[in-house]
ZADRENVEX-407746 format. One record per atom (N, C-alpha, C): atom name; x, y, z. Coordinates in steps of 0.02 Angstrom, whole numbers. Layout:
N
+------+--------+--------+--------+
: dopa :      u :      v :      w :
+------+--------+--------+--------+
:   CA :      X :      Y :      Z :
...
+------+--------+--------+--------+
//
This chain:
178
+------+--------+--------+--------+
: dopa :      u :      v :      w :
+------+--------+--------+--------+
:    N :   5132 :  -4422 :   1018 :
:   CA :   5147 :  -4441 :   1085 :
:    C :   5144 :  -4379 :   1130 :
:    N :   5104 :  -4383 :   1182 :
:   CA :   5098 :  -4328 :   1229 :
:    C :   5143 :  -4342 :   1288 :
:    N :   5181 :  -4295 :   1307 :
:   CA :   5225 :  -4304 :   1364 :
:    C :   5247 :  -4237 :   1391 :
:    N :   5292 :  -4239 :   1436 :
:   CA :   5319 :  -4179 :   1467 :
:    C :   5368 :  -4146 :   1420 :
:    N :   5366 :  -4079 :   1417 :
:   CA :   5414 :  -4043 :   1376 :
:    C :   5480 :  -4040 :   1414 :
:    N :   5535 :  -4057 :   1381 :
:   CA :   5599 :  -4055 :   1416 :
:    C :   5615 :  -3985 :   1441 :
:    N :   5652 :  -3980 :   1495 :
:   CA :   5669 :  -3916 :   1526 :
:    C :   5704 :  -3870 :   1477 :
:    N :   5741 :  -3899 :   1430 :
:   CA :   5777 :  -3857 :   1382 :
:    C :   5729 :  -3823 :   1333 :
:    N :   5666 :  -3846 :   1329 :
:   CA :   5618 :  -3817 :   1283 :
:    C :   5565 :  -3775 :   1318 :
:    N :   5571 :  -3766 :   1384 :
:   CA :   5523 :  -3726 :   1421 :
:    C :   5533 :  -3652 :   1402 :
:    N :   5479 :  -3613 :   1397 :
:   CA :   5487 :  -3542 :   1381 :
:    C :   5521 :  -3506 :   1439 :
:    N :   5564 :  -3460 :   1423 :
:   CA :   5599 :  -3421 :   1473 :
:    C :   5597 :  -3348 :   1451 :
:    N :   5598 :  -3303 :   1500 :
:   CA :   5596 :  -3232 :   1486 :
:    C :   5657 :  -3198 :   1516 :
:    N :   5683 :  -3149 :   1480 :
:   CA :   5740 :  -3112 :   1504 :
:    C :   5717 :  -3064 :   1557 :
:    N :   5747 :  -3068 :   1615 :
:   CA :   5730 :  -3023 :   1670 :
:    C :   5761 :  -2955 :   1655 :
:    N :   5721 :  -2902 :   1664 :
:   CA :   5745 :  -2835 :   1647 :
:    C :   5803 :  -2816 :   1692 :
:    N :   5858 :  -2796 :   1661 :
:   CA :   5914 :  -2769 :   1697 :
:    C :   5958 :  -2821 :   1730 :
:    N :   5940 :  -2884 :   1730 :
:   CA :   5980 :  -2933 :   1765 :
:    C :   6022 :  -2975 :   1718 :
:    N :   6003 :  -2979 :   1655 :
:   CA :   6041 :  -3015 :   1606 :
:    C :   6037 :  -3090 :   1613 :
:    N :   5988 :  -3116 :   1649 :
:   CA :   5980 :  -3188 :   1655 :
:    C :   5907 :  -3206 :   1642 :
:    N :   5896 :  -3269 :   1628 :
:   CA :   5828 :  -3290 :   1611 :
:    C :   5791 :  -3313 :   1674 :
:    N :   5725 :  -3302 :   1674 :
:   CA :   5682 :  -3325 :   1729 :
:    C :   5625 :  -3365 :   1699 :
:    N :   5597 :  -3407 :   1739 :
:   CA :   5539 :  -3445 :   1716 :
:    C :   5478 :  -3399 :   1714 :
:    N :   5428 :  -3416 :   1674 :
:   CA :   5367 :  -3374 :   1671 :
:    C :   5334 :  -3367 :   1739 :
:    N :   5335 :  -3419 :   1782 :
:   CA :   5303 :  -3416 :   1847 :
:    C :   5335 :  -3361 :   1890 :
:    N :   5401 :  -3358 :   1891 :
:   CA :   5435 :  -3307 :   1931 :
:    C :   5419 :  -3238 :   1904 :
:    N :   5416 :  -3231 :   1839 :
:   CA :   5400 :  -3166 :   1809 :
:    C :   5329 :  -3144 :   1829 :
:    N :   5282 :  -3191 :   1829 :
:   CA :   5213 :  -3174 :   1848 :
:    C :   5210 :  -3154 :   1921 :
:    N :   5249 :  -3187 :   1964 :
:   CA :   5250 :  -3168 :   2034 :
:    C :   5275 :  -3097 :   2042 :
:    N :   5325 :  -3078 :   2005 :
:   CA :   5351 :  -3010 :   2008 :
:    C :   5300 :  -2960 :   1984 :
:    N :   5262 :  -2979 :   1933 :
:   CA :   5213 :  -2934 :   1903 :
:    C :   5154 :  -2921 :   1949 :
:    N :   5142 :  -2965 :   1998 :
:   CA :   5085 :  -2956 :   2042 :
:    C :   5098 :  -2905 :   2096 :
:    N :   5161 :  -2885 :   2106 :
:   CA :   5177 :  -2833 :   2155 :
:    C :   5149 :  -2766 :   2130 :
:    N :   5131 :  -2721 :   2177 :
:   CA :   5105 :  -2656 :   2154 :
:    C :   5159 :  -2618 :   2117 :
:    N :   5140 :  -2589 :   2062 :
:   CA :   5186 :  -2549 :   2023 :
:    C :   5159 :  -2478 :   2019 :
:    N :   5203 :  -2430 :   2022 :
:   CA :   5184 :  -2361 :   2018 :
:    C :   5210 :  -2333 :   1952 :
:    N :   5164 :  -2311 :   1911 :
:   CA :   5181 :  -2287 :   1845 :
:    C :   5162 :  -2214 :   1841 :
:    N :   5209 :  -2172 :   1824 :
:   CA :   5195 :  -2101 :   1817 :
:    C :   5217 :  -2082 :   1747 :
:    N :   5171 :  -2054 :   1708 :
:   CA :   5186 :  -2030 :   1642 :
:    C :   5191 :  -1954 :   1645 :
:    N :   5234 :  -1926 :   1605 :
:   CA :   5246 :  -1855 :   1606 :
:    C :   5233 :  -1826 :   1537 :
:    N :   5197 :  -1770 :   1535 :
:   CA :   5183 :  -1735 :   1473 :
:    C :   5243 :  -1693 :   1455 :
:    N :   5269 :  -1701 :   1396 :
:   CA :   5326 :  -1660 :   1373 :
:    C :   5319 :  -1650 :   1298 :
:    N :   5264 :  -1621 :   1277 :
:   CA :   5252 :  -1611 :   1205 :
:    C :   5280 :  -1545 :   1180 :
:    N :   5299 :  -1502 :   1226 :
:   CA :   5327 :  -1438 :   1207 :
:    C :   5403 :  -1443 :   1209 :
:    N :   5437 :  -1447 :   1151 :
:   CA :   5509 :  -1456 :   1151 :
:    C :   5544 :  -1399 :   1188 :
:    N :   5595 :  -1417 :   1226 :
:   CA :   5634 :  -1366 :   1261 :
:    C :   5603 :  -1340 :   1325 :
:    N :   5545 :  -1366 :   1344 :
:   CA :   5513 :  -1343 :   1405 :
:    C :   5507 :  -1401 :   1454 :
:    N :   5502 :  -1384 :   1518 :
:   CA :   5493 :  -1435 :   1569 :
:    C :   5423 :  -1465 :   1562 :
:    N :   5413 :  -1527 :   1583 :
:   CA :   5346 :  -1557 :   1581 :
:    C :   5297 :  -1516 :   1622 :
:    N :   5235 :  -1512 :   1597 :
:   CA :   5184 :  -1472 :   1631 :
:    C :   5131 :  -1515 :   1664 :
:    N :   5130 :  -1579 :   1650 :
:   CA :   5077 :  -1621 :   1677 :
:    C :   5104 :  -1690 :   1694 :
:    N :   5088 :  -1713 :   1753 :
:   CA :   5107 :  -1780 :   1774 :
:    C :   5044 :  -1816 :   1799 :
:    N :   5038 :  -1880 :   1782 :
:   CA :   4984 :  -1920 :   1808 :
:    C :   5012 :  -1985 :   1835 :
:    N :   4977 :  -2014 :   1883 :
:   CA :   4997 :  -2077 :   1914 :
:    C :   4943 :  -2128 :   1897 :
:    N :   4961 :  -2175 :   1853 :
:   CA :   4912 :  -2224 :   1831 :
:    C :   4893 :  -2274 :   1886 :
:    N :   4932 :  -2278 :   1940 :
:   CA :   4917 :  -2323 :   1995 :
:    C :   4874 :  -2289 :   2048 :
:    N :   4858 :  -2226 :   2038 :
:   CA :   4819 :  -2188 :   2087 :
:    C :   4746 :  -2209 :   2086 :
:    N :   4712 :  -2198 :   2142 :
:   CA :   4640 :  -2210 :   2146 :
:    C :   4601 :  -2157 :   2107 :
:    N :   4632 :  -2100 :   2095 :
:   CA :   4600 :  -2046 :   2058 :
:    C :   4603 :  -2063 :   1983 :
:    N :   4546 :  -2063 :   1948 :
:   CA :   4546 :  -2081 :   1877 :
:    C :   4594 :  -2036 :   1837 :
:    N :   4623 :  -2064 :   1785 :
:   CA :   4671 :  -2027 :   1744 :
:    C :   4639 :  -1964 :   1715 :
:    N :   4576 :  -1969 :   1694 :
:   CA :   4543 :  -1910 :   1664 :
:    C :   4538 :  -1853 :   1715 :
:    N :   4523 :  -1870 :   1777 :
:   CA :   4519 :  -1819 :   1830 :
:    C :   4587 :  -1790 :   1844 :
:    N :   4639 :  -1831 :   1844 :
:   CA :   4707 :  -1805 :   1854 :
:    C :   4726 :  -1757 :   1798 :
:    N :   4707 :  -1774 :   1736 :
:   CA :   4722 :  -1730 :   1679 :
:    C :   4685 :  -1664 :   1687 :
:    N :   4621 :  -1667 :   1704 :
:   CA :   4582 :  -1605 :   1713 :
:    C :   4613 :  -1562 :   1768 :
:    N :   4627 :  -1592 :   1825 :
:   CA :   4657 :  -1554 :   1881 :
:    C :   4724 :  -1524 :   1862 :
:    N :   4766 :  -1564 :   1829 :
:   CA :   4832 :  -1540 :   1810 :
:    C :   4829 :  -1483 :   1760 :
:    N :   4787 :  -1491 :   1709 :
:   CA :   4781 :  -1438 :   1659 :
:    C :   4748 :  -1376 :   1689 :
:    N :   4699 :  -1385 :   1732 :
:   CA :   4667 :  -1328 :   1764 :
:    C :   4718 :  -1288 :   1805 :
:    N :   4759 :  -1323 :   1842 :
:   CA :   4811 :  -1290 :   1882 :
:    C :   4861 :  -1254 :   1837 :
:    N :   4879 :  -1285 :   1781 :
:   CA :   4924 :  -1254 :   1733 :
:    C :   4893 :  -1192 :   1702 :
:    N :   4829 :  -1195 :   1687 :
:   CA :   4795 :  -1138 :   1658 :
:    C :   4788 :  -1082 :   1709 :
:    N :   4773 :  -1100 :   1771 :
:   CA :   4767 :  -1049 :   1824 :
:    C :   4834 :  -1014 :   1837 :
:    N :   4889 :  -1051 :   1830 :
:   CA :   4955 :  -1023 :   1840 :
:    C :   4979 :   -984 :   1779 :
:    N :   4938 :   -982 :   1727 :
:   CA :   4951 :   -945 :   1665 :
:    C :   5013 :   -969 :   1628 :
:    N :   5026 :  -1035 :   1632 :
:   CA :   5081 :  -1062 :   1592 :
:    C :   5062 :  -1065 :   1519 :
:    N :   4996 :  -1066 :   1506 :
:   CA :   4970 :  -1059 :   1439 :
:    C :   4928 :   -996 :   1438 :
:    N :   4936 :   -956 :   1387 :
:   CA :   4899 :   -893 :   1380 :
:    C :   4842 :   -902 :   1331 :
:    N :   4792 :   -858 :   1334 :
:   CA :   4739 :   -861 :   1284 :
:    C :   4768 :   -860 :   1213 :
:    N :   4743 :   -905 :   1171 :
:   CA :   4767 :   -912 :   1103 :
:    C :   4818 :   -968 :   1094 :
:    N :   4848 :   -992 :   1149 :
:   CA :   4896 :  -1047 :   1144 :
:    C :   4859 :  -1112 :   1127 :
:    N :   4892 :  -1154 :   1088 :
:   CA :   4866 :  -1219 :   1071 :
:    C :   4891 :  -1271 :   1121 :
:    N :   4847 :  -1312 :   1145 :
:   CA :   4868 :  -1369 :   1186 :
:    C :   4886 :  -1426 :   1139 :
:    N :   4924 :  -1475 :   1164 :
:   CA :   4939 :  -1533 :   1121 :
:    C :   4875 :  -1566 :   1097 :
:    N :   4879 :  -1598 :   1040 :
:   CA :   4820 :  -1632 :   1014 :
:    C :   4800 :  -1688 :   1062 :
:    N :   4737 :  -1709 :   1058 :
:   CA :   4712 :  -1762 :   1101 :
:    C :   4755 :  -1824 :   1094 :
:    N :   4769 :  -1843 :   1032 :
:   CA :   4808 :  -1904 :   1021 :
:    C :   4879 :  -1897 :   1046 :
:    N :   4910 :  -1839 :   1036 :
:   CA :   4980 :  -1829 :   1059 :
:    C :   4983 :  -1833 :   1135 :
:    N :   4937 :  -1799 :   1169 :
:   CA :   4937 :  -1801 :   1242 :
:    C :   4923 :  -1871 :   1267 :
:    N :   4878 :  -1906 :   1234 :
:   CA :   4863 :  -1975 :   1255 :
:    C :   4925 :  -2019 :   1249 :
:    N :   4962 :  -2012 :   1195 :
:   CA :   5023 :  -2051 :   1186 :
:    C :   5074 :  -2032 :   1240 :
:    N :   5083 :  -1967 :   1252 :
:   CA :   5132 :  -1944 :   1301 :
:    C :   5115 :  -1969 :   1372 :
:    N :   5051 :  -1972 :   1388 :
:   CA :   5031 :  -1993 :   1455 :
:    C :   5018 :  -2068 :   1461 :
:    N :   5015 :  -2102 :   1405 :
:   CA :   5003 :  -2175 :   1407 :
:    C :   4931 :  -2193 :   1423 :
:    N :   4884 :  -2152 :   1400 :
:   CA :   4813 :  -2166 :   1412 :
:    C :   4776 :  -2168 :   1345 :
:    N :   4714 :  -2190 :   1346 :
:   CA :   4673 :  -2193 :   1285 :
:    C :   4654 :  -2122 :   1265 :
:    N :   4648 :  -2110 :   1200 :
:   CA :   4632 :  -2042 :   1176 :
:    C :   4564 :  -2018 :   1200 :
:    N :   4517 :  -2064 :   1213 :
:   CA :   4452 :  -2042 :   1239 :
:    C :   4457 :  -2013 :   1310 :
:    N :   4507 :  -2036 :   1348 :
:   CA :   4518 :  -2009 :   1415 :
:    C :   4538 :  -1935 :   1410 :
:    N :   4584 :  -1920 :   1365 :
:   CA :   4606 :  -1851 :   1355 :
:    C :   4550 :  -1810 :   1325 :
:    N :   4514 :  -1838 :   1277 :
:   CA :   4459 :  -1801 :   1245 :
:    C :   4406 :  -1781 :   1297 :
:    N :   4391 :  -1827 :   1343 :
:   CA :   4343 :  -1811 :   1396 :
:    C :   4368 :  -1756 :   1441 :
:    N :   4432 :  -1757 :   1457 :
:   CA :   4461 :  -1704 :   1499 :
:    C :   4458 :  -1637 :   1463 :
:    N :   4474 :  -1636 :   1399 :
:   CA :   4471 :  -1574 :   1361 :
:    C :   4399 :  -1549 :   1357 :
:    N :   4351 :  -1595 :   1348 :
:   CA :   4280 :  -1574 :   1346 :
:    C :   4259 :  -1542 :   1412 :
:    N :   4280 :  -1573 :   1467 :
:   CA :   4262 :  -1545 :   1532 :
:    C :   4290 :  -1475 :   1541 :
:    N :   4353 :  -1465 :   1521 :
:   CA :   4384 :  -1399 :   1527 :
:    C :   4350 :  -1349 :   1479 :
:    N :   4327 :  -1372 :   1422 :
:   CA :   4290 :  -1328 :   1376 :
:    C :   4224 :  -1307 :   1406 :
:    N :   4190 :  -1354 :   1440 :
:   CA :   4126 :  -1338 :   1473 :
:    C :   4136 :  -1288 :   1529 :
:    N :   4195 :  -1290 :   1561 :
:   CA :   4210 :  -1243 :   1615 :
:    C :   4233 :  -1175 :   1588 :
:    N :   4242 :  -1170 :   1522 :
:   CA :   4260 :  -1106 :   1492 :
:    C :   4335 :  -1095 :   1483 :
:    N :   4375 :  -1146 :   1490 :
:   CA :   4448 :  -1139 :   1484 :
:    C :   4472 :  -1147 :   1412 :
:    N :   4439 :  -1190 :   1374 :
:   CA :   4463 :  -1208 :   1308 :
:    C :   4409 :  -1200 :   1255 :
:    N :   4431 :  -1189 :   1194 :
:   CA :   4387 :  -1191 :   1136 :
:    C :   4409 :  -1251 :   1095 :
:    N :   4362 :  -1296 :   1081 :
:   CA :   4378 :  -1356 :   1044 :
:    C :   4350 :  -1351 :    974 :
:    N :   4392 :  -1365 :    924 :
:   CA :   4370 :  -1366 :    855 :
:    C :   4399 :  -1426 :    821 :
:    N :   4356 :  -1462 :    786 :
:   CA :   4378 :  -1522 :    751 :
:    C :   4432 :  -1504 :    700 :
:    N :   4488 :  -1540 :    705 :
:   CA :   4542 :  -1528 :    658 :
:    C :   4589 :  -1471 :    678 :
:    N :   4569 :  -1431 :    727 :
:   CA :   4610 :  -1374 :    748 :
:    C :   4635 :  -1382 :    818 :
:    N :   4609 :  -1431 :    854 :
:   CA :   4634 :  -1444 :    922 :
:    C :   4601 :  -1402 :    975 :
:    N :   4635 :  -1397 :   1031 :
:   CA :   4610 :  -1360 :   1089 :
:    C :   4649 :  -1296 :   1096 :
:    N :   4613 :  -1240 :   1098 :
:   CA :   4643 :  -1175 :   1105 :
:    C :   4622 :  -1145 :   1172 :
:    N :   4671 :  -1118 :   1208 :
:   CA :   4657 :  -1085 :   1272 :
:    C :   4620 :  -1020 :   1258 :
:    N :   4566 :  -1007 :   1295 :
:   CA :   4529 :   -945 :   1286 :
:    C :   4528 :   -906 :   1351 :
:    N :   4514 :   -841 :   1345 :
:   CA :   4509 :   -798 :   1404 :
:    C :   4447 :   -820 :   1442 :
:    N :   4454 :   -826 :   1506 :
:   CA :   4399 :   -850 :   1548 :
:    C :   4386 :   -800 :   1604 :
:    N :   4326 :   -775 :   1607 :
:   CA :   4308 :   -730 :   1661 :
:    C :   4298 :   -772 :   1725 :
:    N :   4323 :   -746 :   1779 :
:   CA :   4316 :   -782 :   1843 :
:    C :   4243 :   -783 :   1863 :
:    N :   4215 :   -843 :   1875 :
:   CA :   4145 :   -846 :   1895 :
:    C :   4136 :   -822 :   1967 :
:    N :   4076 :   -800 :   1982 :
:   CA :   4060 :   -780 :   2050 :
:    C :   4056 :   -843 :   2093 :
:    N :   4089 :   -843 :   2151 :
:   CA :   4088 :   -904 :   2192 :
:    C :   4019 :   -916 :   2223 :
:    N :   3997 :   -977 :   2219 :
:   CA :   3933 :   -995 :   2249 :
:    C :   3946 :  -1017 :   2321 :
:    N :   3897 :  -1010 :   2365 :
:   CA :   3906 :  -1032 :   2434 :
:    C :   3923 :  -1107 :   2438 :
:    N :   3894 :  -1146 :   2393 :
:   CA :   3909 :  -1218 :   2392 :
:    C :   3982 :  -1231 :   2375 :
:    N :   4008 :  -1195 :   2324 :
:   CA :   4078 :  -1203 :   2304 :
:    C :   4125 :  -1183 :   2360 :
:    N :   4109 :  -1129 :   2394 :
:   CA :   4151 :  -1107 :   2450 :
:    C :   4149 :  -1157 :   2507 :
:    N :   4092 :  -1186 :   2521 :
:   CA :   4086 :  -1236 :   2575 :
:    C :   4126 :  -1299 :   2557 :
:    N :   4121 :  -1321 :   2494 :
:   CA :   4159 :  -1380 :   2472 :
:    C :   4234 :  -1366 :   2476 :
:    N :   4254 :  -1305 :   2457 :
:   CA :   4325 :  -1288 :   2460 :
:    C :   4350 :  -1290 :   2532 :
:    N :   4312 :  -1260 :   2578 :
:   CA :   4332 :  -1259 :   2649 :
:    C :   4339 :  -1330 :   2675 :
:    N :   4293 :  -1374 :   2657 :
:   CA :   4295 :  -1443 :   2680 :
:    C :   4356 :  -1479 :   2653 :
:    N :   4369 :  -1472 :   2588 :
:   CA :   4428 :  -1506 :   2558 :
:    C :   4493 :  -1479 :   2586 :
:    N :   4495 :  -1413 :   2596 :
:   CA :   4555 :  -1382 :   2624 :
:    C :   4567 :  -1406 :   2695 :
:    N :   4514 :  -1409 :   2735 :
:   CA :   4520 :  -1433 :   2804 :
:    C :   4545 :  -1504 :   2805 :
:    N :   4518 :  -1547 :   2762 :
:   CA :   4541 :  -1617 :   2759 :
:    C :   4614 :  -1622 :   2740 :
:    N :   4635 :  -1581 :   2692 :
:   CA :   4705 :  -1581 :   2670 :
:    C :   4752 :  -1557 :   2725 :
:    N :   4732 :  -1504 :   2759 :
:   CA :   4774 :  -1477 :   2814 :
:    C :   4778 :  -1528 :   2871 :
:    N :   4723 :  -1559 :   2888 :
:   CA :   4723 :  -1609 :   2941 :
:    C :   4768 :  -1667 :   2922 :
:    N :   4765 :  -1689 :   2860 :
:   CA :   4807 :  -1744 :   2838 :
:    C :   4881 :  -1724 :   2843 :
:    N :   4898 :  -1663 :   2820 :
:   CA :   4968 :  -1640 :   2824 :
:    C :   4992 :  -1638 :   2896 :
:    N :   4951 :  -1611 :   2941 :
:   CA :   4970 :  -1607 :   3012 :
:    C :   4977 :  -1677 :   3042 :
:    N :   4933 :  -1723 :   3023 :
:   CA :   4936 :  -1792 :   3048 :
:    C :   4999 :  -1828 :   3024 :
:    N :   5025 :  -1807 :   2966 :
:   CA :   5085 :  -1838 :   2939 :
:    C :   5149 :  -1803 :   2962 :
:    N :   5141 :  -1754 :   3008 :
:   CA :   5200 :  -1723 :   3038 :
:    C :   5223 :  -1658 :   3007 :
:    N :   5186 :  -1631 :   2959 :
:   CA :   5204 :  -1566 :   2930 :
:    C :   5187 :  -1512 :   2981 :
:    N :   5236 :  -1470 :   2999 :
:   CA :   5222 :  -1417 :   3048 :
:    C :   5168 :  -1368 :   3024 :
:    N :   5128 :  -1343 :   3070 :
:   CA :   5074 :  -1297 :   3053 :
:    C :   5100 :  -1235 :   3017 :
:    N :   5157 :  -1210 :   3040 :
:   CA :   5187 :  -1151 :   3007 :
:    C :   5204 :  -1164 :   2935 :
:    N :   5229 :  -1224 :   2921 :
:   CA :   5248 :  -1241 :   2852 :
:    C :   5185 :  -1246 :   2809 :
:    N :   5131 :  -1272 :   2837 :
:   CA :   5068 :  -1276 :   2800 :
:    C :   5044 :  -1206 :   2781 :
:    N :   5045 :  -1160 :   2830 :
:   CA :   5024 :  -1091 :   2818 :
:    C :   5067 :  -1056 :   2766 :
:    N :   5133 :  -1064 :   2772 :
:   CA :   5179 :  -1032 :   2724 :
:    C :   5168 :  -1059 :   2654 :
:    N :   5158 :  -1124 :   2649 :
:   CA :   5147 :  -1155 :   2583 :
:    C :   5083 :  -1131 :   2551 :
:    N :   5030 :  -1126 :   2591 :
:   CA :   4966 :  -1101 :   2565 :
:    C :   4974 :  -1029 :   2541 :
:    N :   5007 :   -987 :   2580 :
:   CA :   5017 :   -917 :   2562 :
:    C :   5059 :   -912 :   2498 :
:    N :   5110 :   -954 :   2491 :
:   CA :   5152 :   -953 :   2431 :
:    C :   5112 :   -973 :   2370 :
:    N :   5069 :  -1024 :   2375 :
:   CA :   5028 :  -1045 :   2318 :
:    C :   4981 :   -990 :   2297 :
:    N :   4949 :   -957 :   2345 :
:   CA :   4903 :   -903 :   2329 :
:    C :   4940 :   -846 :   2294 :
:    N :   4999 :   -828 :   2319 :
:   CA :   5038 :   -775 :   2287 :
:    C :   5057 :   -794 :   2216 :
:    N :   5079 :   -856 :   2205 :
:   CA :   5096 :   -879 :   2137 :
:    C :   5036 :   -873 :   2090 :
:    N :   4978 :   -894 :   2114 :
:   CA :   4919 :   -892 :   2071 :
:    C :   4898 :   -820 :   2057 :
:    N :   4902 :   -776 :   2107 :
:   CA :   4884 :   -706 :   2096 :
:    C :   4932 :   -673 :   2047 :
:    N :   4996 :   -689 :   2052 :
:   CA :   5045 :   -660 :   2005 :
:    C :   5034 :   -687 :   1935 :
:    N :   5014 :   -750 :   1930 :
:   CA :   5002 :   -781 :   1865 :
:    C :   4942 :   -750 :   1830 :
:    N :   4895 :   -722 :   1867 :
:   CA :   4835 :   -693 :   1837 :
:    C :   4849 :   -625 :   1808 :
:    N :   4905 :   -592 :   1826 :
:   CA :   4920 :   -526 :   1799 :
:    C :   4945 :   -534 :   1728 :
:    N :   4920 :   -492 :   1682 :
:   CA :   4942 :   -497 :   1611 :
:    C :   5014 :   -475 :   1601 :
+------+--------+--------+--------+
//
């Protein structure tokens, strides 16, 4: 006999943190709202996280990983000879597929930041600063101008923008000293 399932037999889901049950329809409605998920890398015990990614961002996770690790390497938080977390460990920590992390590591290896060896992981290597190309300098100026304009449009005072830029440059220069 086919008929309606009694209300007492309808599936229900426990709402997180509320301690009461909700119908599946209400839960699906909640799930359709935008969610912001940020995973943090913390594979080095006793140290602060060095990498954060936002899975809800328009920027692909692999690009966020490359940018974050590049900034960490430029700031000399890892020295030549240091081992980075394994591809699988970093993927688990960040909540992404291991191929995403592997691609980011490959890109950094192509740029001369890492040495990759099967079974040995990713090792930070000494990297000579490349000579800047006119194209790279032009792209940098354009991106910097866009970023400064955005900050000013959002109400950040021009003086604060200048001080912040100077502070970042000083940090990076100090990080480059052995």
